[in-house]
N, C-alpha and C positions, 0 to 999 in steps of 0.2 A: 860596877855599873856605870853607865854613861848617861849624861844629860845633854841633849842637842838643843841649842838655843837658836831660834829663827826669828829675827826681827822682821816684821811684816808690814808692808804698805801697798795696798791696792794691787795685789798679784794673786788673787784667790785661785784662779785656774792653774797657775804655775805651782802654787803651793800644794794644791790637791794632787797634781801629778807627781810632785816630789814625795809627798807622804805615801802615795800608793806604791811607789817604787821601794821606799824604805820598808813598807809593810811586807814586801816580798823577801827581805833579807834579814830583818832584825826583829827580835822579840825581847821583851824585858827591859829595853832601854826606856828612857824618858825623853819626850820631845816637848819643849816649851816654846810655844808660839807667842810672840809679844806683838799684839795688835797695836800699832803705833797711832791710835786715835783715828782709825779709818771711819769714813762716813758709813751710815748703815748699809748702803747698797754694796759696799765692798768689805764690810767688817767680817772677820773670820769667826765662824762657829764650828764646833765639832759636830759633824753630820753623820758619822759612821764609826763603827768599831774598828780599832786597829790592834795588832798584836803587841803594841807597846802602850805605855801610859802617855796620853796626850793632854796637856793643859794649856789654857789660854790666859795670858795676862793682858788686861785691857788698860791702855794708857789714855789720858784725857783726849776727848774728841778734838780734832783739828781739821782744817780745810785745805791743807797743803802739805807736801812732803817736807821733812826736815832730816838732818843728818841722823843716822841710826845709832849714834853713840849712847843715847839714853835708853832705848829699848834693849840694846845688847847688855848694858849694865843691869837693867831690871831683870832680864832673863837669867843672868848668872846668879843674881840674888835669889831668884825664885827656884833655881835648880835644886833638886833633892840630893844629887850625887856629887862626889868630890871631883870626878873627871867630867869636864865639860867640853863640848864641841861648839865652836862658833862658826856659823854657816850662813847661807843665803836661802831664802824661801824657794828659789827656782832651781837649786842644785839637784841634779839627778844622780842617784846611787844605782848604777846598773850592776854593780858587784858589791859585796859586803865589806867595804873598805874599813869600816870602823873597828871591826874585830882585830885586824892586823895592825891598825894604828894604835890600838890600846896595848898590844904586845910591845910595840916599839916604844911607847911612852913608859911602860914599866921598865924597859931596859935603860932608858935615859934618866929616870928618876924624877924627883920633884920639880926640877928645873927644865924638864923636857917640853918642847913645843913641836908637835908633829903635824905636818901639813900633807894632805893628799894633793897630788897633781890635779890640775883642773884644765880641761880642754873645751874650747869653743868651736863647735863644728862650723857654724856660719862664717866665722872669721878665719877658720883654719889656723888657729894659733893657740898656744898655751896661755892661760891666765895665771897659772901658778905652775912652776917647774924649776928644777935646779939649774937648768941651762939659761934661764932668763937673766939678762943684763940690766944694769941701771940705765934707764932711758930719761934723758933730760927733758923730753917733751911730754912726759907723763909724771904722775905722782911717783917719786922714786923710792925704791927699797933696795938695800944692799943685796948683792948676789949671795945666794945661800939662804935667804929669807924669802918670804912670799906673802901674798894677800890671803886673808882668812876666808876663802871660799869653803874650805872644810879644814878647820884647824882644831887640834885637840891639845888640852893642857889640864893641869890640876888647878882647882880653884885657888890654892895657895899662891901659885905663880900669877894668876890673873890679878889678884888683889895686891901682891907685891909690886906688880907693874903699875898699880893704881887704877886698873880698869881702863875703859875708854874715856878720853878727855872730853867732858861735856861742854867745854868752851866752843867746840865745833858745832854744837847743836843747831844754831840758827843759819848755818851755811850748808854747803854741799862738798862732799869729798874731803880728802886729805886727812881724815881720821885713820885711814889704813896705814900710810907710812908712819904717822905719828905713833900708832900702836906698836908697829915693829920696832921703832926706836926706843920706846918705853920698855919693851921686852928685852932689848939688847942691854940697856942700862941696868935692868933688874938681874941680868946674868943668865938669861934663858939659853938653852941649848937647842938650836934649830935643827930640824931634820925634815927634808922634803922627800917623801916616798914617791918617786917617779913611776913606780910600778903600780901604785894604787891611784886610780883615776876616777874622778867624778866629772860630770858634764855640766857646762854652764851655757844653756841656750840663751841667745840674745833676744829672740822674739818674745816680746812682752816683758822683758827684764829692764827696759830703760825707764828712767824716771825723768819727768819734765821739770827741771829745776828753774826757778825764777832767775832772771838776769842778775849777775853780780854775786850769786851765792858761792860759786866755785872760787871766785877771786877773793871773797871774804876769808874763806878758810885757807886758801893758799897763803895769804898774808900772815895769818896766825901761825901756820906751819913754819914759814920761813923766818919768822921772828923767833920761834922756839928752837929751831934746828938750823942754824946757819951752816952746819956741816953734819955729815952722817957719822954716827958713832960706829966704832969698830965692832964687828960681829963675833959671835961665839957659836960656830956651827958644829954639830956632832959628826 
């Protein structure tokens, strides 16, 4: 069985669209939405029945976005099943990618880390794909790894890597490449399935970060990782 973890901040319409699509393809899975302290007007509540088990974890109320490292960790802690998927609330599953991802994970074993490819139609580019190169102008990850738009792993590997680093909480960004590096150090076997595609629409997916938040986390990242660790891809 699979638990899908979705950290959520002020994207209710996007999240509802995502859940409606998942309902067309999956039953018997668990979806854990972690409401990261949204104001009442944007707070997420379960408003309809789905063919999967949907739970909501509520974090303390806050009035501005913060890095999602804390809700991701909270969602994995709350997950009922050993296989977890770390994703985003606006990701669209137009095909049942999780089923085949789980088969791939079983082949890789306990250290497997399986990523679906992720396409952004508005930008006409991949947000996760095996062809992606390290880009010095963006948060870097080594080729053969990728961002967790839809990433599946066992809880044992998640905690072996230490979960997401909550030092990034007060800033923005840079938890993604940090997480990849932590997985590499833990010995993860990366596999990007380019044939399993989820969509990442940009409309309504942007967060308005306060000035200096990205720079804060970039400084933390560069202090921790002056160079990229070597990868172990399947």
